[in-house]
Structure formats: C-alpha cells, structure tokens
C-alpha positions as CSV (number, residue, x, y, z in Angstrom):
1,M,148.3,136.3,79.8
2,G,146.8,134.8,76.6
3,I,149.1,133.4,74.0
4,L,148.0,133.9,70.3
5,N,150.2,132.0,67.8
6,V,149.6,133.2,64.2
7,T,151.9,130.6,62.7
8,P,150.9,127.7,60.5
9,D,153.3,125.5,62.4
10,S,152.3,126.1,66.0
11,F,152.8,123.1,68.3
12,S,150.0,124.3,70.6
13,D,147.2,125.1,68.3
14,G,148.0,123.5,64.9
15,G,147.9,126.8,63.0
16,S,144.3,127.6,63.9
17,Y,144.8,131.3,63.9
18,V,146.7,132.2,60.7
19,D,143.6,134.0,59.4
20,V,143.4,137.6,60.8
21,P,139.6,137.4,61.7
22,K,140.1,134.1,63.5
23,A,143.1,135.4,65.4
24,V,141.2,138.5,66.4
25,D,138.2,136.4,67.5
26,R,140.4,134.2,69.6
27,A,142.1,137.1,71.3
28,L,138.8,138.7,72.1
29,E,137.6,135.4,73.4
30,M,140.6,135.3,75.7
31,V,139.8,138.8,76.9
32,E,136.3,137.7,77.8
33,E,137.8,134.8,79.7
34,G,139.8,137.3,81.8
35,V,143.3,137.6,80.4
36,D,145.1,140.9,81.2
37,L,147.4,140.7,78.2
38,V,147.6,139.0,74.8
39,D,151.0,137.9,73.5
40,I,151.0,137.5,69.7
41,G,153.7,135.4,68.0
42,G,154.3,135.2,64.3
43,E,157.3,132.8,64.3
44,S,157.3,129.5,66.0
45,T,159.9,129.0,68.8
46,R,159.6,125.3,68.9
47,P,162.8,123.3,68.4
48,N,163.8,122.9,64.8
49,A,161.2,125.3,63.5
50,A,162.0,127.0,60.2
51,D,163.1,130.6,60.4
52,V,160.5,133.1,59.2
53,D,161.6,136.1,57.1
54,V,160.9,139.6,58.3
55,A,158.2,140.3,55.6
56,E,156.3,137.2,56.4
57,E,156.4,137.8,60.2
58,L,155.2,141.3,59.7
59,R,152.3,140.0,57.4
60,R,151.3,137.6,60.1
61,V,151.5,140.0,63.1
62,V,150.9,143.6,62.3
63,P,147.4,143.2,60.9
64,V,146.4,141.3,64.0
65,V,147.8,144.0,66.3
66,E,146.1,146.8,64.3
67,A,142.7,145.0,64.4
68,L,142.9,144.3,68.1
69,V,143.9,147.9,68.9
70,A,140.8,149.0,67.0
71,Q,138.5,146.6,68.9
72,S,139.9,146.3,72.3
73,S,141.9,148.1,75.0
74,I,143.7,144.9,76.1
75,P,147.5,145.5,76.2
76,L,149.3,143.6,73.4
77,S,152.7,141.9,73.5
78,V,154.5,140.7,70.4
79,D,156.8,137.8,70.6
80,T,159.7,138.5,68.1
81,R,163.4,138.5,67.9
82,K,163.5,140.8,64.9
83,V,164.0,144.5,65.3
84,R,161.9,145.6,62.3
85,V,159.0,143.4,63.5
86,A,159.3,144.9,67.0
87,R,159.3,148.4,65.7
88,E,156.4,148.0,63.4
89,A,154.5,146.1,66.1
90,V,154.9,148.9,68.6
91,Q,153.9,151.5,65.9
92,A,150.7,149.4,65.3
93,G,149.9,149.5,69.0
94,A,151.9,146.7,70.8
95,V,153.0,147.9,74.2
96,I,155.4,145.0,75.1
97,I,158.0,143.2,73.0
98,N,158.7,139.5,74.2
99,D,162.1,138.7,72.7
100,V,162.8,135.1,73.6
101,E,166.5,135.5,72.7
102,A,166.9,138.6,75.1
103,N,168.3,140.6,72.1
104,R,171.2,138.3,71.6
105,Q,170.5,138.0,67.9
106,D,170.4,141.8,67.2
107,P,171.5,144.2,70.0
108,S,169.9,147.1,68.2
109,M,166.5,145.6,69.5
110,W,166.9,148.0,72.4
C-alpha cells in the first residue's frame, strides 16, 4: 500500500503533494514501484494536528481521487473520519474508506 498525504502539515512528506498534479504523479510513481493500493489522506492524523473542515478535506481529496481513477485502475482508499468525505470519495471512485477512528466520531459512517 502506498500512502499519499495531500495535507500541508504531513509529518512524513512535509506537504509535498498538496498540488493535485504532484499528488497524481506521486501516486502513479508508487504504482510503478509495485503498490497494490493507494491510500489518500486529506487531514493529518499526527498528534495535535489541527482539525480540517469538511469542505477543505473534500477540496484536497476528491480531485486527486477523480484524477487517479481517470488515469489508473489502482484501487484507491481514502483516509477520513468524516461521513461526507467518505461518501464523496466513494462516488469519485475510491473503493475503501480507512477511518482511523473506527467510526467512533460519527456512527452514520457505516
């Protein structure tokens, strides 16, 4: 699994993929390297990270999902704890939702 953080405050990549074309290029590079799945995250889960509102998380994640679906058949996962982001990500083509809170924040996730 390849991890693609599309957040400006990512602890692992320093916000390198907040631009959609850069994010897509990185995901396709991971596919070429042999990943079987790409997990896209639009909100940092690092300790003490600021919460991101739904509109901002959608702006970060959905265009990347849409672009990747158009360019690759790689299965996409979206790392979110928000119901609306999960629903719109699936509508855009994601096939897995990775909810790090196991739907404790919003039981309507499932």
